[in-house]
BADREN-259361 format. One record per residue: residue in three letters; x, y, z of N, C-alpha, C in turn. Coordinates in pm, whole numbers. Example, Ala and Ser with C-alpha at 12.3 -4.5 7.8 and 13.67 -1.06 7.14 Angstrom:
BEGIN
  dovex     n.x     n.y     n.z    ca.x    ca.y    ca.z     c.x     c.y     c.z
    ALA    1319    -569     780    1230    -450     780    1320    -330     780
    SER    1285    -225     708    1367    -106     714    1290       3     787
END
This chain:
BEGIN
  dovex     n.x     n.y     n.z    ca.x    ca.y    ca.z     c.x     c.y     c.z
    UNK    -490    3794   -1156    -536    3735   -1177    -502    3596   -1167
    UNK    -385    3510   -1220    -302    3408   -1178    -320    3388   -1063
    UNK    -337    3485    -972    -311    3414    -831    -434    3362    -823
    UNK    -562    3416    -830    -695    3357    -826    -721    3240    -887
    UNK    -633    3227   -1000    -700    3113   -1077    -626    2992   -1024
    UNK    -504    3020    -960    -455    2928    -872    -530    2831    -732
    UNK    -578    2957    -670    -697    2948    -556    -828    2851    -599
    UNK    -856    2948    -727    -993    2851    -741    -953    2687    -789
    UNK    -880    2665    -903    -850    2536    -942    -776    2472    -813
    UNK    -710    2505    -717    -623    2429    -585    -488    2381    -615
    UNK    -455    2450    -737    -285    2398    -796    -221    2484    -724
    UNK     -92    2473    -650       1    2523    -595     138    2546    -638
    UNK     174    2496    -759     308    2481    -787     352    2551    -897
    UNK     474    2575    -901     531    2662   -1015     563    2601   -1125
    UNK     569    2425   -1082     569    2317   -1205     443    2285   -1243
    UNK     341    2351   -1194     229    2305   -1224     175    2271   -1425
    UNK     192    2293   -1482     254    2316   -1640     301    2161   -1630
    UNK     398    2142   -1594     492    2062   -1589     406    1882   -1653
    UNK     445    1765   -1748     336    1659   -1743     415    1537   -1676
    UNK     317    1454   -1581     432    1381   -1514     323    1248   -1563
    UNK     403    1135   -1641     321    1018   -1687     363     893   -1616
    UNK     300     800   -1568     327     734   -1485     261     587   -1548
    UNK     376     488   -1569     342     362   -1642     337     231   -1554
    UNK     228     142   -1541     227      23   -1488     116     -88   -1532
    UNK     233    -186   -1597     100    -258   -1643     -24    -319   -1616
    UNK      42    -383   -1452     -81    -414   -1414    -145    -318   -1299
    UNK    -217    -296   -1309    -271    -194   -1198    -331    -276   -1082
    UNK    -299    -279    -978    -346    -377    -844    -396    -314    -800
    UNK    -406    -269    -693    -514    -171    -584    -520     -35    -648
    UNK    -592      -7    -703    -615     148    -775    -616     180    -706
    UNK    -690     192    -603    -737     317    -459    -600     369    -386
    UNK    -484     297    -403    -368     346    -321    -298     406    -467
    UNK    -305     366    -578    -263     481    -680    -328     621    -734
    UNK    -449     576    -774    -487     670    -821    -521     789    -721
    UNK    -580     781    -558    -556     866    -487    -475     954    -461
    UNK    -361     871    -490    -210     908    -480    -175    1052    -569
    UNK    -205    1035    -695    -199    1098    -796    -280    1202    -822
    UNK    -448    1179    -791    -489    1300    -805    -463    1395    -700
    UNK    -434    1347    -551    -372    1451    -500    -266    1529    -557
    UNK    -158    1445    -631     -30    1488    -721     -79    1580    -820
    UNK    -201    1581    -868    -254    1666   -1001    -256    1786    -916
    UNK    -279    1832    -828    -325    1987    -781    -172    2013    -814
    UNK     -78    1955    -862      60    2065    -877     137    2011    -979
    UNK      99    1917   -1069     181    1903   -1227      19    1844   -1308
    UNK      56    1794   -1422     -16    1734   -1501       9    1618   -1525
    UNK    -113    1539   -1461     -92    1402   -1454    -121    1271   -1546
    UNK     -82    1193   -1588    -137    1038   -1718     -79     987   -1675
    UNK    -180     849   -1688    -138     722   -1622    -178     632   -1715
    UNK     -45     510   -1784     -53     456   -1885     -74     329   -1795
    UNK    -215     279   -1819    -206     121   -1775    -259      -9   -1853
    UNK    -194    -110   -1826    -184    -229   -1908    -347    -282   -1904
    UNK    -348    -328   -1759    -493    -373   -1760    -503    -378   -1618
    UNK    -663    -410   -1529    -669    -447   -1384    -667    -527   -1324
    UNK    -612    -581   -1203    -618    -685   -1209    -718    -733   -1132
    UNK    -816    -663   -1089    -964    -661    -978   -1041    -586   -1090
    UNK   -1110    -579   -1249   -1130    -549   -1308   -1247    -453   -1260
    UNK   -1321    -469   -1146   -1398    -373   -1133   -1335    -228   -1041
    UNK   -1206    -242   -1046   -1154    -118   -1052   -1093       3   -1136
    UNK   -1165     -66   -1237   -1142      48   -1342   -1218     146   -1286
    UNK   -1324     149   -1238   -1450     201   -1233   -1383     335   -1124
    UNK   -1256     315   -1055   -1205     421    -964   -1101     528    -999
    UNK   -1064     461   -1132    -996     587   -1181   -1071     712   -1217
    UNK   -1094     788   -1160   -1163     953   -1163   -1059     999   -1215
    UNK   -1110    1120   -1317   -1032    1224   -1363   -1087    1366   -1354
    UNK    -966    1427   -1366   -1021    1604   -1362    -911    1633   -1467
    UNK    -936    1766   -1481    -849    1831   -1622    -682    1798   -1598
    UNK    -648    1782   -1495    -513    1769   -1474    -479    1608   -1402
    UNK    -566    1509   -1436    -532    1373   -1450    -604    1301   -1515
    UNK    -560    1229   -1580    -611    1093   -1693    -580    1003   -1712
    UNK    -611     901   -1735    -570     707   -1751    -598     667   -1863
    UNK    -479     613   -1965    -569     531   -2071    -476     405   -2023
    UNK    -578     328   -2093    -586     204   -2056    -521     110   -2187
    UNK    -431      77   -2198    -361     -29   -2314    -463    -116   -2359
    UNK    -472    -261   -2251    -507    -408   -2307    -680    -412   -2296
    UNK    -710    -335   -2167    -887    -266   -2128    -904    -464   -1994
    UNK    -872    -544   -2086    -891    -673   -2032    -756    -758   -1974
    UNK    -781    -806   -1860    -666    -863   -1855    -639   -1066   -1891
    UNK    -531   -1057   -1946    -542   -1195   -1988    -595   -1360   -1879
    UNK    -706   -1403   -1935    -747   -1544   -1823    -639   -1645   -1823
    UNK    -569   -1641   -1918    -488   -1735   -1988    -388   -1818   -1844
    UNK    -351   -1904   -1815    -251   -1941   -1719    -190   -2018   -1766
    UNK    -137   -1987   -1893     -16   -2014   -1984     101   -1885   -1953
    UNK     180   -1922   -1910     329   -1838   -1852     385   -1756   -1983
    UNK     373   -1841   -2062     430   -1780   -2198     355   -1697   -2265
    UNK     204   -1715   -2275     116   -1595   -2325     122   -1501   -2212
    UNK     119   -1524   -2097     106   -1346   -1990     221   -1329   -2002
    UNK     320   -1392   -2062     490   -1314   -2073     485   -1204   -2178
    UNK     404   -1262   -2248     391   -1212   -2430     323   -1082   -2443
    UNK     217   -1058   -2312      46    -962   -2349     168    -839   -2234
    UNK     250    -906   -2130     349    -804   -2053     467    -752   -2114
    UNK     475    -838   -2207     611    -788   -2348     560    -671   -2440
    UNK     434    -722   -2459     378    -639   -2569     373    -501   -2500
    UNK     295    -489   -2398     271    -408   -2322     370    -311   -2329
    UNK     485    -312   -2276     591    -222   -2331     651    -168   -2455
    UNK     594    -255   -2562     619    -155   -2670     495     -43   -2740
    UNK     380     -55   -2700     260      -8   -2653     301     122   -2586
    UNK     416     114   -2510     397     214   -2400     522     307   -2504
    UNK     599     243   -2549     688     286   -2623     623     410   -2718
    UNK     536     382   -2779     498     424   -2881     412     550   -2804
    UNK     334     522   -2665     249     597   -2628     341     735   -2592
    UNK     460     696   -2573     605     815   -2518     614     886   -2644
    UNK     627     854   -2756     667     884   -2830     586    1004   -2885
    UNK     441     967   -2885     365    1050   -2923     291    1163   -2822
    UNK     326    1137   -2659     289    1198   -2584     401    1238   -2518
    UNK     462    1368   -2530     580    1432   -2466     555    1439   -2343
    UNK     692    1420   -2220     649    1410   -2058     790    1513   -1987
    UNK     728    1532   -1914     840    1678   -1861     912    1525   -1732
    UNK     836    1385   -1689     898    1311   -1592     826    1200   -1647
    UNK     897    1102   -1675     789     932   -1676     866     890   -1536
    UNK     736     845   -1433     763     734   -1387     739     594   -1368
    UNK     835     494   -1385     815     395   -1426     809     297   -1276
    UNK     674     264   -1246     707      86   -1167     780       1   -1216
    UNK     833     -34   -1107     892    -133   -1196     822    -241   -1177
    UNK     870    -327   -1299     802    -485   -1355     901    -495   -1446
    UNK     862    -627   -1474    1012    -763   -1528    1058    -703   -1650
    UNK     990    -630   -1745    1023    -612   -1875    1078    -427   -1828
    UNK    1045    -396   -1730    1031    -209   -1778    1193    -177   -1837
    UNK    1262    -285   -1829    1373    -214   -1924    1369    -182   -2056
    UNK    1285    -225   -2077    1233    -223   -2226    1229     -30   -2273
    UNK    1179      21   -2195    1139     139   -2226    1251     244   -2280
    UNK    1348     246   -2118    1480     328   -2148    1612     263   -2251
    UNK    1536     164   -2312    1657     101   -2401    1575     133   -2593
    UNK    1482     120   -2565    1398     184   -2693    1346     332   -2712
    UNK    1341     380   -2584    1309     555   -2594    1400     597   -2503
    UNK    1455     623   -2530    1596     716   -2477    1590     829   -2443
    UNK    1498     907   -2478    1463    1046   -2452    1440    1102   -2337
    UNK    1373    1032   -2315    1239    1060   -2180    1332    1102   -2041
    UNK    1313    1142   -1935    1319    1122   -1859    1290    1083   -1736
    UNK    1329     953   -1730    1315     777   -1630    1339     819   -1469
    UNK    1240     820   -1425    1237     793   -1281    1181     637   -1281
    UNK    1262     516   -1241    1260     372   -1206    1145     355   -1024
    UNK    1039     347   -1013    1023     376    -918    1044     158    -805
    UNK    1074     174    -737    1056      59    -672    1018      41    -546
    UNK     925     -16    -520     818       5    -419     853     -91    -276
    UNK     901    -232    -311     960    -317    -225    1012    -398    -306
    UNK    1136    -463    -208    1182    -620    -246    1116    -718    -274
    UNK    1184    -797    -294    1051    -953    -300    1025    -988    -144
    UNK     898   -1011    -134     848   -1090      19     829   -1259       0
    UNK     865   -1290     -48     823   -1443     -68     923   -1499      68
    UNK     854   -1604      98     891   -1667     257    1018   -1777     181
    UNK    1034   -1772      70    1118   -1847       6    1266   -1817     -58
    UNK    1394   -1823      -3    1482   -1740      21    1555   -1771    -142
    UNK    1490   -1835    -216    1514   -1842    -380    1444   -1784    -438
    UNK    1282   -1785    -448    1243   -1694    -477    1279   -1546    -444
    UNK    1324   -1497    -338    1335   -1370    -309    1494   -1374    -412
    UNK    1573   -1414    -378    1706   -1389    -513    1644   -1393    -626
    UNK    1612   -1478    -702    1549   -1442    -812    1483   -1324    -826
    UNK    1387   -1321    -759    1297   -1186    -759    1401   -1043    -754
    UNK    1458   -1031    -701    1508    -910    -645    1585    -958    -782
    UNK    1669   -1041    -839    1798   -1043    -908    1711    -980   -1033
    UNK    1606   -1063   -1135    1570   -1073   -1229    1461    -957   -1226
    UNK    1431    -917   -1137    1307    -810   -1149    1328    -703   -1096
    UNK    1407    -642   -1036    1536    -559    -985    1614    -502   -1028
    UNK    1743    -574    -980    1875    -548   -1082    1918    -551   -1163
    UNK    1864    -646   -1200    1845    -605   -1383    1781    -491   -1431
    UNK    1713    -484   -1372    1608    -366   -1437    1696    -215   -1391
    UNK    1723    -247   -1292    1855     -97   -1220    1888     -58   -1315
    UNK    1996    -142   -1417    2060    -151   -1495    2050     -12   -1626
    UNK    1933     -42   -1640    1923      29   -1741    1855     229   -1747
    UNK    1828     210   -1550    1777     352   -1546    1904     420   -1446
    UNK    1887     557   -1457    1999     651   -1416    1928     713   -1269
    UNK    1770     727   -1227    1710     783   -1127    1644     659   -1106
    UNK    1614     677    -917    1533     629    -857    1440     664    -791
    UNK    1338     595    -734    1202     648    -638    1182     549    -532
    UNK    1245     547    -376    1185     440    -304    1141     499    -213
    UNK    1075     418     -89    1006     442      36    1076     473     124
    UNK    1153     349     117    1264     379     219    1409     422     228
    UNK    1476     435     290    1673     433     254    1742     303     304
    UNK    1671     197     333    1674      31     309    1717      46     180
    UNK    1592      66      55    1602     -21     -53    1720      55    -102
    UNK    1800     180     -62    1935     218    -125    2027     103    -126
    UNK    2025      69       5    2141      21      36    2131    -134      10
    UNK    2003    -168     -13    1994    -297     -49    2057    -308    -174
    UNK    1993    -251    -275    2015    -280    -425    2119    -148    -420
    UNK    2234    -127    -339    2345     -13    -396    2291      62    -505
    UNK    2200     155    -498    2186     250    -570    2260     385    -527
    UNK    2265     486    -665    2335     631    -662    2239     691    -562
    UNK    2334     758    -406    2224     797    -314    2168     932    -415
    UNK    2275    1033    -476    2254    1166    -525    2147    1105    -648
    UNK    2128    1007    -685    2008     990    -846    1893     945    -741
    UNK    1872     939    -632    1776     835    -596    1690     915    -474
    UNK    1561     897    -506    1468     983    -404    1382     906    -311
    UNK    1362    1004    -209    1275     928    -102    1148     964     -86
    UNK    1026     898    -116     939     957    -132     830     845     -34
    UNK     771     921      83     670     834     176     561     869     124
    UNK     457     806      56     310     888     -12     257     872      83
    UNK     187     816     238     127     824     270     -11     796     242
    UNK    -148     782     338    -271     748     307    -340     809     315
    UNK    -447     752     213    -589     857     209    -656     841     324
    UNK    -776     945     367    -847     940     473    -952     882     417
    UNK    -967     767     503   -1107     641     444   -1241     678     551
    UNK   -1201     669     682   -1311     735     760   -1262     837     808
    UNK   -1393     927     840   -1375    1020     973   -1459    1025    1097
    UNK   -1539     868    1092   -1644     828    1224   -1528     846    1341
    UNK   -1612     892    1420   -1508     940    1583   -1564     720    1596
    UNK   -1434     662    1666   -1483     546    1711   -1484     576    1871
    UNK   -1555     486    1931   -1561     444    2057   -1531     322    2102
    UNK   -1436     357    2205   -1364     227    2287   -1399     184    2358
    UNK   -1524     108    2374   -1587      17    2491   -1561     -92    2473
    UNK   -1568    -191    2379   -1532    -306    2314   -1430    -317    2191
    UNK   -1370    -493    2238   -1305    -483    2081   -1323    -527    1940
    UNK   -1346    -428    1830   -1369    -458    1702   -1264    -433    1615
    UNK   -1179    -581    1602   -1043    -598    1537   -1092    -591    1364
    UNK    -985    -558    1343   -1028    -513    1180    -865    -576    1115
    UNK    -844    -666    1018    -736    -654     976    -792    -679     824
    UNK    -697    -560     711    -723    -598     571    -572    -591     484
    UNK    -601    -646     388    -480    -709     308    -425    -837     301
    UNK    -356    -867     225    -292   -1012     131    -320   -1089     272
    UNK    -343   -1247     240    -347   -1342     335    -254   -1410     315
    UNK    -166   -1404     201     -30   -1498     183     125   -1447     267
    UNK     125   -1544     328     259   -1525     387     246   -1441     518
    UNK     147   -1402     557     129   -1298     653      70   -1359     781
    UNK      18   -1491     769       5   -1589     925     -89   -1517     961
    UNK    -191   -1484     932    -296   -1408    1004    -365   -1545    1086
    UNK    -350   -1609    1042    -393   -1751    1161    -364   -1724    1275
    UNK    -244   -1638    1301    -183   -1634    1438    -233   -1573    1528
    UNK    -300   -1448    1452    -366   -1349    1515    -521   -1405    1593
    UNK    -581   -1511    1474    -685   -1592    1548    -686   -1647    1644
    UNK    -562   -1757    1651    -491   -1810    1761    -490   -1705    1923
    UNK    -400   -1613    1870    -366   -1549    1979    -478   -1494    2010
    UNK    -563   -1458    1944    -742   -1384    2018    -813   -1542    2070
    UNK    -809   -1638    2025    -849   -1733    2099    -836   -1786    2261
    UNK    -688   -1757    2220    -606   -1746    2412    -600   -1658    2463
    UNK    -666   -1548    2403    -718   -1411    2473    -833   -1425    2544
    UNK    -927   -1468    2457   -1075   -1547    2547   -1095   -1596    2618
    UNK    -995   -1673    2588    -979   -1818    2701    -966   -1751    2845
    UNK    -858   -1679    2832    -822   -1638    2948    -875   -1514    3028
    UNK    -893   -1371    2947    -942   -1285    3011   -1046   -1245    2944
    UNK   -1112   -1302    2815   -1231   -1218    2778   -1395   -1255    2739
    UNK   -1372   -1361    2814   -1507   -1447    2824   -1613   -1364    2822
    UNK   -1623   -1254    2913   -1767   -1191    2909   -1737   -1061    2871
    UNK   -1649   -1045    2759   -1620    -891    2673   -1657    -911    2550
    UNK   -1752    -823    2486   -1804    -829    2338   -1685    -779    2267
    UNK   -1654    -903    2170   -1532    -903    2086   -1594    -926    1937
    UNK   -1533    -840    1861   -1597    -934    1718   -1418    -888    1630
    UNK   -1405   -1024    1461   -1296    -929    1438   -1333    -958    1280
    UNK   -1272    -858    1196   -1310    -889    1061   -1201    -894     991
    UNK   -1209    -998     883   -1046   -1054     812   -1104   -1002     685
    UNK   -1029    -910     565   -1099    -893     480    -951    -861     367
    UNK    -935    -962     274    -856    -995     196    -827   -1137     143
    UNK    -768   -1144       1    -759   -1303      -4    -626   -1340     -21
    UNK    -610   -1464     -52    -483   -1498     -38    -480   -1659     -71
    UNK    -363   -1731     -82    -373   -1850    -137    -471   -1995     -16
    UNK    -506   -2097     -99    -609   -2152     -33    -528   -2185     119
    UNK    -380   -2221      65    -326   -2274     202    -334   -2186     316
    UNK    -334   -2071     336    -303   -1970     423    -488   -1930     492
    UNK    -568   -1946     375    -726   -1914     449    -735   -2044     500
    UNK    -706   -2154     425    -711   -2325     510    -712   -2275     662
    UNK    -575   -2257     702    -532   -2210     852    -589   -2126     920
    UNK    -652   -2021     884    -763   -1955     921    -846   -1984     987
    UNK    -929   -2068     915   -1021   -2158     912   -1068   -2213    1028
    UNK    -935   -2314    1012    -912   -2427    1092    -862   -2301    1247
    UNK    -841   -2239    1236    -798   -2151    1428    -941   -2103    1451
    UNK   -1035   -2076    1362   -1106   -2071    1363   -1233   -2160    1453
    UNK   -1191   -2252    1402   -1295   -2386    1446   -1219   -2464    1552
    UNK   -1087   -2451    1567   -1000   -2494    1692   -1027   -2426    1833
    UNK   -1009   -2294    1777   -1068   -2244    1940   -1204   -2167    1933
    UNK   -1330   -2212    1864   -1487   -2167    1867   -1491   -2055    1801
    UNK   -1444   -1973    1742   -1467   -1837    1698   -1538   -1811    1600
    UNK   -1633   -1881    1562   -1714   -1872    1421   -1806   -1773    1421
    UNK   -1828   -1695    1547   -1945   -1607    1594   -1832   -1502    1617
    UNK   -1739   -1510    1655   -1655   -1396    1628   -1595   -1344    1539
    UNK   -1515   -1434    1490   -1400   -1411    1353   -1495   -1464    1195
    UNK   -1483   -1325    1119   -1587   -1361     971   -1467   -1301     908
    UNK   -1428   -1415     797   -1360   -1375     693   -1438   -1322     574
    UNK   -1417   -1233     510   -1483   -1191     451   -1414   -1196     308
    UNK   -1292   -1220     288   -1256   -1252     120   -1210   -1135      98
    UNK   -1221   -1102     -50   -1219    -969    -128   -1342    -853    -108
    UNK   -1304    -780    -114   -1432    -639     -30   -1427    -550    -169
    UNK   -1469    -511    -221   -1442    -375    -328   -1428    -264    -212
    UNK   -1302    -129    -356   -1289     -43    -237   -1392      13    -161
    UNK   -1484      31    -267   -1588     157    -244   -1713     114    -131
    UNK   -1631     -64    -105   -1731     -84      24   -1658    -112     138
    UNK   -1524     -71     131   -1458     -74     318   -1442     -16     371
    UNK   -1506     115     330   -1521     192     452   -1616     141     580
    UNK   -1699     104     547   -1791      38     666   -1701      11     765
    UNK   -1618    -123     732   -1529    -150     825   -1432     -49     896
    UNK   -1377      67     856   -1309     149     853   -1363     222     982
    UNK   -1515     265     942   -1617     317    1010   -1637     257    1161
    UNK   -1680     137    1138   -1782      97    1228   -1628     -69    1332
    UNK   -1500     -84    1293   -1413    -108    1362   -1332       3    1436
    UNK   -1278     -49    1576   -1159      34    1654   -1073     -24    1677
    UNK   -1042    -117    1605    -856    -206    1665    -827    -225    1520
    UNK    -689    -207    1469    -645    -218    1350    -554    -322    1362
    UNK    -596    -411    1276    -444    -544    1292    -374    -493    1208
    UNK    -230    -493    1203    -116    -482    1156     -20    -559    1140
    UNK     -37    -698    1082      -3    -824    1170      74    -921    1022
    UNK     245    -918    1025     323    -929     897     460    -976    1003
    UNK     518   -1104     922     624   -1154     958     699   -1064    1011
    UNK     786   -1055    1143     910    -962    1204    1019   -1063    1092
    UNK    1059   -1044     948    1199   -1093     896    1251    -990     832
    UNK    1361   -1011     796    1388    -921     686    1405    -846     593
    UNK    1258    -917     558    1225    -923     421    1120    -821     415
    UNK    1026    -818     529     936    -714     583     925    -637     695
    UNK    1077    -607     745    1082    -493     832    1121    -377     799
    UNK    1148    -362     663    1159    -263     673    1041    -185     567
    UNK     925    -254     528     870    -288     392     750    -169     487
    UNK     723     -43     458     614      77     459     472     -27     487
    UNK     432     -32     598     276     -76     627     190     -41     593
    UNK     134     -19     470      23      83     431    -104      72     523
    UNK    -125     -43     557    -283     -89     654    -255     -19     741
    UNK    -126     -21     829    -117      36     975     -93     231     999
    UNK     -73     281     845    -119     444     814    -272     460     819
    UNK    -380     383     743    -515     376     733    -567     355     861
    UNK    -518     286     937    -558     248    1037    -589     354    1143
    UNK    -475     434    1156    -452     550    1265    -513     688    1180
    UNK    -533     727    1055    -566     790     974    -700     801    1021
    UNK    -787     688    1049    -927     670    1115    -908     647    1228
    UNK    -864     687    1275    -881     758    1451    -847     576    1486
    UNK    -813     444    1466    -794     327    1540    -710     313    1578
    UNK    -690     249    1723    -588     195    1776    -489      90    1698
    UNK    -396      69    1708    -371     -38    1646    -281    -135    1709
    UNK    -325    -276    1661    -173    -387    1727    -142    -456    1578
    UNK      35    -392    1622      90    -424    1488     220    -494    1585
    UNK     292    -608    1433     387    -678    1489     516    -549    1474
    UNK     653    -551    1579     696    -502    1563     858    -468    1448
    UNK     805    -417    1348     889    -447    1215     964    -272    1223
    UNK    1067    -267    1182    1107    -150    1190    1020      13    1142
    UNK     967       6     991     835      68     968     749      84    1085
    UNK     694      -2    1113     579     -35    1240     633      33    1379
    UNK     719      47    1402     804      97    1514     813     269    1499
    UNK     823     345    1365     793     446    1386     647     500    1381
    UNK     590     447    1372     453     551    1370     373     507    1485
    UNK     400     375    1557     312     316    1687     400     365    1786
    UNK     363     407    1894     381     425    2010     232     399    2089
    UNK     302     387    2247     215     383    2349      19     482    2332
    UNK      36     529    2294     -76     615    2269    -182     616    2187
    UNK     -94     540    2056    -187     463    1962    -205     340    1929
    UNK    -130     255    2034    -188     121    2018     -25      72    2102
    UNK      -2    -102    2024      63    -138    2084     133    -191    1982
    UNK     294    -233    2030     380    -262    1911     426    -445    1994
    UNK     434    -585    1900     371    -695    1931     485    -788    1870
    UNK     529    -890    1908     665   -1005    1852     534   -1070    1758
    UNK     579   -1152    1662     506   -1220    1578     441   -1360    1567
    UNK     417   -1383    1703     348   -1538    1755     198   -1493    1792
    UNK     156   -1618    1856      17   -1607    1909      48   -1582    2061
    UNK     148   -1605    2103     159   -1517    2294     137   -1426    2223
    UNK     235   -1348    2191     223   -1219    2201      91   -1154    2099
    UNK      13   -1178    2035    -100   -1119    2020    -207   -1119    2121
    UNK    -201   -1247    2203    -293   -1229    2313    -221   -1137    2426
    UNK    -117   -1117    2422     -70    -998    2512     -56    -844    2501
    UNK     -78    -891    2343     -94    -723    2346    -293    -672    2323
    UNK    -347    -753    2279    -457    -765    2334    -487    -693    2474
    UNK    -441    -763    2539    -451    -740    2716    -394    -607    2711
    UNK    -313    -552    2670    -259    -405    2666    -346    -341    2598
    UNK    -394    -346    2487    -486    -317    2456    -594    -259    2514
    UNK    -676    -402    2594    -819    -403    2635    -799    -268    2819
    UNK    -676    -342    2803    -655    -185    2969    -644     -89    2938
    UNK    -579     -27    2826    -608     121    2743    -705     178    2734
    UNK    -885      97    2660    -944     113    2599    -983     279    2627
    UNK    -966     257    2769   -1060     383    2803    -974     548    2705
    UNK    -840     488    2746    -782     609    2717    -687     634    2550
    UNK    -771     560    2483    -763     598    2324    -877     717    2285
    UNK    -852     762    2231    -920     891    2200    -915     885    2018
    UNK   -1018     876    1926    -977     876    1802    -930    1030    1732
    UNK    -979    1123    1816    -927    1257    1737    -788    1294    1801
    UNK    -732    1213    1887    -577    1241    1929    -523    1151    1854
    UNK    -578    1027    1834    -482     942    1713    -451    1008    1592
    UNK    -578    1030    1587    -526    1112    1398    -451    1254    1446
    UNK    -468    1325    1530    -420    1427    1540    -221    1404    1537
    UNK    -199    1289    1651     -65    1276    1616     -29    1172    1525
    UNK    -119    1143    1423     -41    1063    1316    -129    1139    1150
    UNK    -142    1309    1205    -193    1350    1041     -68    1351     952
    UNK      93    1403    1007     158    1372     912     164    1247     797
    UNK     123    1138     845      76    1023     747     -22    1042     603
    UNK     -76    1121     654    -177    1145     552    -147    1196     377
    UNK    -188    1161     343    -177    1152     200    -133    1354     155
    UNK    -267    1437     168    -249    1511     190    -101    1606     184
    UNK     -46    1594     354      20    1609     432     174    1557     334
    UNK     212    1432     297     289    1362     230     275    1397     128
    UNK     219    1447      30     234    1451     -74     312    1622    -159
    UNK     192    1686     -14     251    1857     -33     424    1845       1
    UNK     496    1794      98     580    1820     198     684    1693     154
    UNK     679    1609      56     774    1506      28     802    1461     -68
    UNK     648    1436    -165     701    1410    -287     710    1529    -373
    UNK     641    1624    -362     661    1706    -490     773    1787    -464
    UNK     828    1812    -288     942    1871    -339    1069    1749    -379
    UNK    1066    1641    -350    1145    1538    -416    1112    1551    -600
    UNK     982    1535    -637     974    1541    -805    1025    1666    -870
    UNK    1002    1841    -748    1048    1919    -817    1208    1943    -834
    UNK    1272    1896    -740    1455    1825    -754    1505    1819    -860
    UNK    1395    1723    -918    1454    1645   -1031    1390    1706   -1188
    UNK    1297    1771   -1147    1226    1856   -1261    1297    1978   -1298
END
């Protein structure tokens, strides 16, 4: 009877009655976080404690079930531009979180790193904490990177005993205790299962536009069209927000290369509407500068493209190089000329790409696979 109940509920872990609380003061893209932990709720009881949503419409996405729930403390984000007020809102979140932890016992507390998260183990020391470090500071300004890493990460590390990172590079960068650090690669959800037709170039970029030099891909596309693709049907959809400087660079490149009918900048689009682009585009653009501070960051967009059966043109970072090969796309340098040549290679191999094959090759990157085979064993080792 017990086994039958497990099958019916879809839960598969001997630790299924263990409770894990995730704490994050500012929920950025909830699609990434909630889909991960909803998958994780097959194995544990999951609770989220959230301050507020960066995009308030994302609140609609916190789908719950009997083993997955979300508590929102502040409901609405502060609209103030005053850093003192905003820091106070962040500061008070952690004291509300301390009260929450004292009233809601957990077997494990996963704390997403944030400026004041050192307050949790300082004032509520009985919980079993794991500090989750997603990435180092990725500013192009070396002084901001230094202070961001020191104040925002290295100081917090002093108050925690256990850590969760995405890559082994993080262990070395922050001199973490290897025996107390787990490496978990979450993978990505399946956004689209529609079979792609590779008879034309339908490019798609999704993500931040700040510090990513996406305008170089537009210049590279302009070079490609002028040299090789005048008679080819090409479209390029860019989805994401960024600082005005970087958006202006993209728009200038569009004008300079007369691409207004080809390149569309859509800005921010709600998660529930992005499936359209994953369904209808066939080439994913994963373009970040090849720099020490981006080189070992997991590119979620690369995984999402591949799991949607799209071919990928990606800059040759260490992490992209682990998942992109000639069967699924091309790796390039981070400059317009390389992007142009990468598109030429993609165009020459269009007839060789297969959505079904790309998905099968990349299936190990799926959320279901990585949670079951990577995240759950790592968490069980702590529990």
